C-alpha positions in Angstrom: -1.7 -66.2 89.4 0.9 -67.7 86.9 0.4 -70.4 84.8 2.0 -72.8 86.8 0.2 -72.4 89.7 -3.4 -72.2 87.5 -2.0 -75.8 86.0 -1.1 -77.0 89.7 -5.0 -76.2 90.8 -6.4 -78.0 87.6 -4.7 -81.1 88.0 -5.5 -81.4 91.7 -9.2 -80.8 90.9 -8.7 -83.7 88.2 -7.2 -85.8 90.8 -10.1 -85.0 93.2 -12.6 -86.0 90.6 -11.0 -89.3 89.7 -10.5 -90.1 93.4 -14.3 -89.3 94.1 -15.3 -91.8 91.4 -13.1 -94.6 92.4 -14.5 -93.8 96.2 -17.9 -94.0 94.8 -17.3 -97.2 92.7 -15.7 -98.9 95.9 -18.7 -98.5 97.8 -21.0 -99.8 95.0 -18.9 -102.6 94.3 -19.1 -103.6 98.0 -22.9 -103.2 98.2 -24.2 -104.5 94.8 -21.1 -106.6 93.4 -19.1 -105.4 90.0 -21.2 -106.7 87.6 -24.4 -105.2 89.2 -23.1 -101.7 89.1 -24.0 -99.3 86.6 -21.7 -96.2 85.4 -24.7 -94.2 85.8 -24.9 -95.2 89.6 -21.4 -94.4 90.0 -21.5 -91.0 88.3 -24.4 -90.4 90.6 -22.6 -91.3 93.7 -19.7 -89.1 93.0 -21.8 -86.2 91.8 -20.2 -86.2 88.1 -21.8 -86.5 84.8 -21.5 -89.4 82.6 -19.6 -87.5 80.2 -17.0 -86.4 82.9 -16.7 -90.5 84.0 -15.9 -91.2 80.2 -13.4 -88.4 79.8 -11.3 -90.3 82.7 -12.0 -93.8 82.1 -13.2 -96.2 78.8 -15.7 -98.3 80.6 -16.4 -99.5 84.6 -13.7 -102.1 84.2 -10.9 -99.4 83.8 -11.4 -98.4 87.3 -9.9 -101.9 88.3 -7.0 -101.7 85.8 -4.5 -99.3 87.8 -5.1 -101.2 90.7 -4.5 -104.5 89.0 -1.5 -103.2 87.7 0.0 -102.2 91.0 -0.9 -105.0 92.9 0.8 -107.5 89.9 3.9 -105.5 90.3 4.0 -105.7 94.0 3.9 -109.4 93.3 6.9 -109.0 91.0 9.1 -107.1 93.2 8.6 -109.2 96.3 9.1 -112.3 94.1 12.6 -110.7 93.3 13.4 -110.8 96.9 13.2 -114.7 97.4 15.9 -117.0 96.5 15.8 -118.9 93.0 16.1 -122.4 94.6 13.0 -121.8 96.8 9.9 -123.8 95.5 8.3 -121.8 92.7 4.5 -122.0 94.0 5.9 -121.3 97.7 8.0 -118.2 96.7 4.7 -117.1 94.7 2.4 -117.4 97.4 4.7 -115.5 99.9 5.0 -112.9 97.5 1.2 -112.7 96.7 0.3 -112.9 100.6 3.1 -110.4 101.0 1.6 -107.9 98.7 -2.2 -108.2 99.5 -1.0 -107.8 103.2 0.4 -104.2 102.2 -2.7 -103.4 100.6 -5.3 -104.4 102.8 -8.7 -102.6 102.7 -7.3 -100.1 100.2 -7.9 -102.2 97.0 -10.7 -101.6 94.5 -10.3 -105.5 93.5 -10.8 -106.4 97.0 -14.2 -104.7 96.9 -15.3 -105.6 93.8 -17.6 -108.6 95.2 -18.3 -111.2 92.5 -15.6 -110.2 90.2 -14.6 -112.5 87.8 -13.0 -111.3 84.3 -14.9 -114.3 82.5 -18.4 -113.0 83.7 -18.0 -109.2 83.5 -20.3 -107.8 80.9 -17.3 -106.4 79.0 -14.6 -108.6 80.0 -11.9 -107.8 77.2 -9.6 -105.5 79.0 -9.7 -107.1 82.3 -9.2 -110.6 80.5 -6.2 -108.9 78.6 -4.4 -107.6 82.0 -4.6 -111.1 83.4 -3.4 -112.8 80.6 -0.4 -110.3 80.0 0.5 -110.6 83.7 0.4 -114.3 83.2 3.0 -114.1 80.2 5.1 -111.6 82.4 5.3 -114.1 85.2 6.3 -116.6 83.0 9.5 -114.9 81.8 10.2 -114.2 85.6 9.7 -117.8 86.7 11.6 -119.2 83.8 14.4 -117.0 84.7 14.3 -118.0 88.3 14.6 -121.5 87.1 17.9 -120.7 85.0 19.0 -118.8 88.2 18.9 -122.0 89.9 20.7 -123.9 87.5 18.0 -125.0 84.8 19.0 -125.0 81.0 17.3 -121.9 79.4 17.2 -123.6 76.0 15.3 -126.5 77.3 11.1 -126.4 76.6 10.8 -127.7 79.8 11.7 -124.5 81.4 9.0 -122.7 79.7 6.3 -125.0 79.9 6.5 -125.4 83.7 7.0 -121.4 83.9 3.8 -121.1 82.2 1.8 -123.8 84.0 3.2 -122.7 87.4 2.5 -118.9 86.5 -1.4 -119.7 85.3 -1.8 -121.8 88.1 -1.0 -119.2 90.5 -3.0 -116.6 88.8 -6.0 -119.0 89.2 -5.1 -119.8 92.9 -5.0 -115.6 93.2 -8.3 -115.0 91.8 -10.1 -118.1 93.6 -8.8 -116.8 96.7 -10.0 -113.4 96.4 -13.5 -114.6 95.4 -13.7 -117.0 98.3 -13.1 -114.2 100.4 -15.6 -111.9 99.0 -18.2 -114.7 99.4 -17.0 -114.9 103.1 -19.2 -113.7 106.1 -19.1 -110.2 106.6 -17.3 -110.1 110.0 -14.5 -111.9 108.0 -14.3 -109.5 105.1 -13.8 -107.0 107.7 -10.4 -108.6 109.0 -7.3 -107.5 107.3 -5.8 -110.6 107.4 -8.6 -112.8 106.3 -8.0 -111.8 102.4 -4.3 -113.0 102.8 -5.5 -116.4 104.8 -8.0 -117.1 102.1 -5.5 -116.7 99.3 -2.8 -118.6 101.3 -5.5 -121.6 101.8 -5.9 -121.8 97.8 -2.4 -121.9 97.0 -2.0 -124.4 99.7 -4.6 -126.6 97.8 -2.8 -126.0 94.7 0.8 -127.0 96.3 -0.7 -130.1 97.5 -1.7 -131.3 94.4 -5.3 -130.3 94.5 -6.5 -133.3 97.1 -10.0 -134.0 98.0 -11.5 -132.7 101.3 -10.7 -134.6 104.3 -13.4 -136.8 105.6 -14.4 -136.2 109.1 -13.4 -138.3 111.8 -15.4 -139.9 114.4 -15.2 -137.0 116.6 -16.2 -134.6 114.4 -19.1 -136.9 112.8 -21.5 -136.2 115.6 -23.9 -138.8 117.0 -25.9 -139.5 113.8 -22.6 -140.4 112.2 -21.9 -142.7 115.0 -25.4 -144.4 114.7 -24.7 -144.9 110.9 -21.5 -146.7 111.4 -23.3 -149.0 114.2 -26.1 -149.8 111.7 -23.8 -151.2 108.6 
């Protein structure tokens, strides 16, 4: 057996070990939530040692990083295909939803129930990834504003781009969290995640109005009695 063949088999074995840990983590994240899952549980389910785990990942949070980076890159690619004249939040909503639809059911981030970078035990790396994406998205949006005719040297361009980028990231995170809190039958739907995220963007695009009050047809008999008694 030559050196090239030996190296190829070793690389395949390494990838198989990595895939086993990722698959085990995905099942545990779905069942218990991200914060409640321990490294020891992941290694036990994957039938590897904790020492092996830490040769591949620095922490539990690192399991999510490649998945997040791939999602962010997909959003940026989708956004690049959209006209700079399109309203920025609408363009971001479409780019995000298209990216999520292409990854339905295959994402560790989607399976990590109760994931929130601000509430995980070791949030620093995840928070940094989100902040870096906000900065990159700010630059992308600023370029789109300039392409649509804005003055690049205007402070307003950078401010609007930064506010829009950060608001969009918040809408994405909120929609994903709402999806993970939904009834199990909805979480099995390939389109449910996209709908939740799209709804979060729609609330943002509308200026975050309060919920509509139920009309007479939806209030029921008790509501009707209360109105008559006034």
